[in-house]
C-alpha positions in Angstrom: -0.1 0.0 0.0 1.6 3.7 -0.8 1.0 5.8 1.3 1.4 9.8 0.5 4.1 11.5 2.6 2.0 14.2 3.5 -0.2 11.5 5.4 2.9 10.7 7.7 3.3 12.5 10.5 6.8 14.5 10.9 8.1 12.3 14.1 7.2 10.9 17.0 8.9 13.3 19.3 9.3 16.8 17.3 11.4 18.0 16.9 14.0 16.5 18.1 13.0 12.7 16.9 11.8 13.1 13.4 10.4 10.7 10.8 13.2 10.2 7.8 11.9 8.8 4.7 14.8 7.7 2.4 14.8 8.5 -1.1 18.6 7.7 -1.4 19.9 5.0 0.3 23.8 4.8 1.4 26.4 4.4 -0.7 24.3 5.2 -4.1 24.5 7.4 -7.5 21.0 7.1 -8.0 18.7 10.2 -7.4 15.4 9.2 -6.5 12.3 11.4 -5.6 9.2 11.3 -4.2 7.1 12.2 -6.7 4.4 15.1 -5.3 1.5 14.1 -7.2 1.3 10.1 -6.4 3.7 9.6 -3.8 5.7 7.0 -5.7 9.8 7.4 -6.1 10.6 8.2 -9.4 14.5 8.2 -10.7 15.3 12.0 -11.4 18.7 11.1 -12.4 22.0 10.1 -12.0 24.8 12.1 -10.4 26.9 12.8 -13.1 30.2 12.3 -10.2 31.5 9.2 -9.3 30.4 10.3 -5.4 27.3 8.1 -3.9 25.7 9.5 -0.3 28.0 9.0 2.5 24.8 8.2 4.2 20.8 7.3 3.6 18.7 10.8 2.3 15.3 12.1 2.0 13.3 14.8 4.2 11.3 14.8 6.8 7.2 14.2 5.9 4.5 17.6 6.8 7.9 19.9 6.7 8.5 22.5 5.0 12.1 24.2 4.5 13.0 27.3 2.8 13.7 26.0 -0.2 9.9 24.7 -0.6 10.4 21.5 -0.6 10.3 19.0 2.3 13.3 19.1 5.0 15.7 17.5 3.7 17.6 15.1 6.1 20.5 12.5 6.0 21.0 9.8 8.6 23.7 8.0 9.4 23.6 4.1 9.4 26.0 1.8 9.1 24.3 -0.2 6.2 22.2 1.9 3.6 18.6 0.8 3.5 16.2 1.2 0.8 14.0 3.5 -1.1 10.7 4.4 0.4 12.3 3.4 4.2 10.6 5.0 7.3 13.2 5.7 10.0 12.6 6.9 13.8 16.0 9.4 13.4 17.5 11.7 16.3 18.8 14.8 15.4 21.8 15.5 16.0 22.5 18.2 13.9 22.5 20.5 11.2 24.7 21.2 7.4 24.3 24.7 6.0 24.5 24.9 2.5 23.2 26.9 -0.3 21.8 25.3 -3.6 21.2 27.4 -6.8 20.8 31.3 -4.2 18.9 29.3 -1.8 19.0 27.5 2.0 19.1 23.9 1.3 19.6 23.0 4.8 20.3 19.4 6.2 18.9 17.8 9.2 21.5 15.2 10.5 20.7 12.2 12.3 20.8 8.8 13.6 17.9 5.9 13.9 16.1 5.9 17.4 16.8 2.6 18.3 19.8 1.6 16.7 21.9 1.0 19.7 25.4 1.6 17.8 24.2 4.8 17.8 22.4 4.7 21.3 25.0 7.2 22.7 25.4 9.8 19.7 23.3 13.4 20.7 25.6 15.4 18.9 28.1 16.5 17.0 31.2 15.1 19.3 30.0 12.2 19.1 30.3 11.4 15.3 33.9 10.7 13.1 35.4 14.1 12.3 36.1 12.6 9.4 32.6 11.2 8.1 31.9 15.4 9.1 34.3 16.0 6.3 33.0 13.5 3.7 29.7 15.0 4.0 31.0 18.3 3.6 33.0 17.3 0.4 29.7 15.1 -1.0 28.0 18.5 -0.8 30.4 20.9 -2.1 31.1 18.2 -5.4 28.1 16.7 -6.3 27.0 19.0 -8.5 29.9 20.6 -10.0 29.6 17.8 -13.1 26.1 19.2 -13.6 27.3 22.8 -13.8 25.6 23.7 -10.6 27.2 25.2 -7.4 26.6 24.9 -4.0 28.2 26.5 -1.1 28.8 25.2 2.0 28.2 26.7 5.1 29.4 24.6 7.9 28.1 22.6 10.6 25.9 23.6 13.6 24.5 21.9 16.4 22.0 19.5 17.6 19.9 22.5 18.9 19.9 23.7 15.3 18.9 21.4 13.9 16.0 20.9 15.9 14.9 24.4 15.6 15.1 24.0 11.8 13.3 20.6 12.2 10.2 23.3 14.2 10.7 26.2 12.3 10.3 23.9 9.0 7.0 22.0 10.4 5.7 25.3 11.8 5.5 26.4 8.0 4.5 23.3 6.5 1.2 24.4 8.7 1.2 27.4 7.7 1.2 26.6 4.1 -1.8 24.0 4.9 -4.3 26.8 6.4 -7.3 27.0 4.9 -7.3 30.3 3.7 -11.0 32.1 3.9 -11.1 35.0 1.1 -11.0 38.2 1.2 -9.9 37.6 5.0 
């Protein structure tokens, strides 16, 4: 059974524990995206570069980021899951970047129920080299397509949690019924 992403709540303990719907599993070059009309996943493109996603990548449902899409999330996993997988993720940071001149922030999380990540509460738990891999990936993955991204760096778990809350609030406000002439 297919559920439209807007029928799935943004998380179980918003804003610190979120639902991540995975579009692109760790290690893939295939760029899958949710089709907003059907709720199905479609192949958007293959990355032009030889880079691959450093973690499971997707979005938090019922959120609206500054770029007009659902808020992106990168989940640090040991094993890739699959496109369409729902992961309950604990927010431990925020990766800040701009794409095409717009803020394109990525929440950074870990699977909330995975015992290997039970102690991860903020970026200080993450191996520094992994953080550099994420920076490198997002700084270069669109270069061969002729696009430039601007890396702004990492922010705290608190900043990630605040971005989740702001995106949930933006989604709710955007979807409020409007009374004509009011």
